[in-house]
Steps between C-alpha positions, in 0.01 A plus 500: 500500500595278809254271695153460366250682732791714634757521768379572852570823654396678824496881566342728764301221652371391149560157320523506127680359197737653249472385135810653345511542118808701511347830375552860609120541544365357820132407559324494832205260501251654732275221630144433540382404856346207677293253311559674174886482553478134586301414201715680251844423675625248256412700197637820661836336537474370135460878399813579683676217312371632169621839568841373616532291175459814316800666702322679781598478863183421697423500865165356631430505875237444767323797662593564867262289697434261217662189339831433654570856607497602868184619672129446445268720291214421743656756738804718545587560131439852345506631142833660577654149548376390160617822335842455661520146367462615143763770547735245657445242234607783242809573709597132522488465122727816470751419766506120461501474123599850386188565292467849372125526416196377690153400387210390731264223397198446733199269530174547683567713799857532390375655172296761692799588723782499229421843343508666851849391577648525147661837560643398831653193351637688205290288264517595133200270407215351688277201398176434675317165453137453620527797753275486807244782492591800697292650798173358628464300191818310571374413848178387372688284251694328766180440696327348198805274433498400862141386493512331155815291595375418836163380332690293243735345746225445758699691770351583831365856527723747675394855575743765614497888525873523494614254220421378159559126447514321159536130527683518830743793398422794714562870442444759771235747411749772606736392217226439246365859564844649448531317170138600409595868555748497219356739232625543145441873525771525748775413248462801284841593340488670166890510472618156535268262336567123548410237246233267635316187379166395664354158424142532596238231575206502245189657638658705769412858395641639826848376409486668160405831667785458750730448221374816323567699825847353526562647150395844633709446803851460337508164309518442128227231504469197285207272561387156379273220608644239746360205291631227715411625854202276561721194449784641691322591827261211511326374804346194336811338322870513466652843412572537128796738432376759245800466264355733224452775760850449650636518141333832454649629827850381378452655158389831655796516741743420217371796295526752781772373738723236331700257719844588361755253631726596800873501431682168607369164602191456720640431843334237743296667779602459864293267724197660647535619847268354769183695586476544886166539677388459870639152604584381156750521202394407142747409229416441129641153388541357153534123510486192272700429198593828315322699775172425337289507828446776745408543854516734809677368798361635833700453815464608865710817557608451855434127602616157361288334249328187636349391167437607141160498295518480138191662358385376162305660213121432505401472130679797327487724809847631536718479796330757722205271521122558456411841669882534578448240777857344453659835576288556807566139616883525438529813699289383793683169514829682501416679812455143664831361380371330187661564160321462162571488142205612275586381142384510135540173318545484122279726298332677782564846628873603473622146411619428130259385247455108456315302241176323588283526799612682817357294790365136551832401320815313619721786401356729774549225762866473393532889533375469852810280560713769347353750751603260790846472341530874497429507875727218610823690554318763704417274798165653570349191668247234391315563176121520492304551163194728460263488196145570414301311236748397242783621728354267758540198258850610420582531866373146575667338207841680563478384862441136401817515273733703721611376831613841596150617534364479860173681470226562268200750519269439197201733474179414297698246311275395214710198422740310730632280215446438127446199292734448204211523251365829618557804282538854608150581362360215705641635820394859431144406399424389863478833636563616860158480670368207684244263349245617753559865410472411121179313544358803703596751229418269200145621435538845652327780308835658419628166337186459308516851369864453403405181307208668312689808406796298375753627759549145631534241244283175538823301450646663821199400683506153380865450583445628852200277536691198382773577752250527786333175419829323469636634830169417676522144368844461623404606842173296530610191314874437579465139395447614137832682515701234639872449478495373141337824372690830425323667790597217730850493411506880552364458850757223580782728377364788717484293806846364442627850468335595824651205666851595359470845656375367827776233533751791445336704771412779271241738661219515240224761546190512261299812520164563312223755463180335603360501144813398321539223250821386673278354764349256237848408392584420858187295548553311165834364619468480883108487550276783629568548869507785758827694465635365827449140384760494231826337615724583200496873537394779736178607319324844566189641341462889489124604512401790279816503306531471111741331272762782496481553886472867451345600825731583801362224704584251229850625467536473881405138484769433243780674701385311820553171311824626384619568858391153603657326207839672542500423873412133437764492217776615738 
């Protein structure tokens, strides 16, 4: 099957991965978009791995204007570009691997679109998983998701007549309307009926009606309930791959379009060609032992590189960054002569699976060093690390250990260092909001309602309260947390690490939203001061931002610090 999570490929301005199981049947995985795509990314790659294990040759890709592909769905991308991407993916499977038959498997908006391009792609089977509703209902669905997710994540309101935004991912209203205009009735073809499987979300009557009309429009329909959808596309917890549903998809495909092995050995794929945009080139790079890890190297197209920024995962957000910010940063910086390497460490995004926790672990810090190793022979200039939240912790710790690192930009870093006795659960239980913000919200009507209705367990409230009291005590009574206590030793370690970076001349920038818990962490170890009073780092506070730094002004603050850090590192 080749590399777990696939082998990088580029085509027609799109970035993607081939998972080659050696079969005569090729499967184009037609993606979801935006926040949904980001949430299910890891599991979607797992589906491609499962299909390849069964012998199919699969290609998954990013829509034009999304993920690692060229362009921006906020403007300038039309439905014809998305349609062409699917047709090109089918052509790549035929020409590169020699597959003879094609199936389309779509999710979300990809599931809505797939039947409309099936004939053009020469597809002999179509699978549609949790299709977005068609017409005005689909537009309303996007709007509802936008409001719900913004409320849950406490994002600043953003009104626009020309765009739809979901957690920082922006879709032009022009493109959204083109997609909404797709109608099942337009597909009528009584002579050439294509087998189709629809996995429908429970309780969505409109999707069932849509599937019925697809049946009248030229498809031999099979429908079943998408049992694992809620856990797969989850805004409140880690995405859980719906293995039972994936198995149903595989079983249905094997009955109707068997993989049938191609003659001869499975040949290695050629290296992916760079994607070229205005002022930059981007190249997919496998690195680390056994090519376990993955990244996108973005370089200036016409001017020498004067530095390189390694962009680390934040939690389990894959390498494009929250709200695709790493892609935007990379392409802006390239125009200014700064290269970047946005990476996935073990178990995240398109990197190979690892055992145990994915972040706040020594393994991830070692893998940052592997990324720096991969850059050394390219001579791109001094190395600066960028990370948010857990990625900020990894950036600081990697910089302490690696003298090759000349700059650090750590954003909303909830922990600057860890004590040897702390567990992953201890770390995660502290949350990301400041103590002042937690206290303000503690007895809000919404919290009280959640407790009374059982939506918020009392144990969670107790643990959060205990954390607040402990942190407040450490700040107000430092003598009780002296050098002989675990908290005191941790502060001493943190200050020693800061001195190590300062003595090496590392440009350290710490950036925080004004209500972020990272400010309490900073105060715990260095005292509560005005930002300009800290002497171990350049500290900046961004008013009105939230932990993910979704708003454009928050992202501008990050890239401004990156420019300063790279200049200082050089």
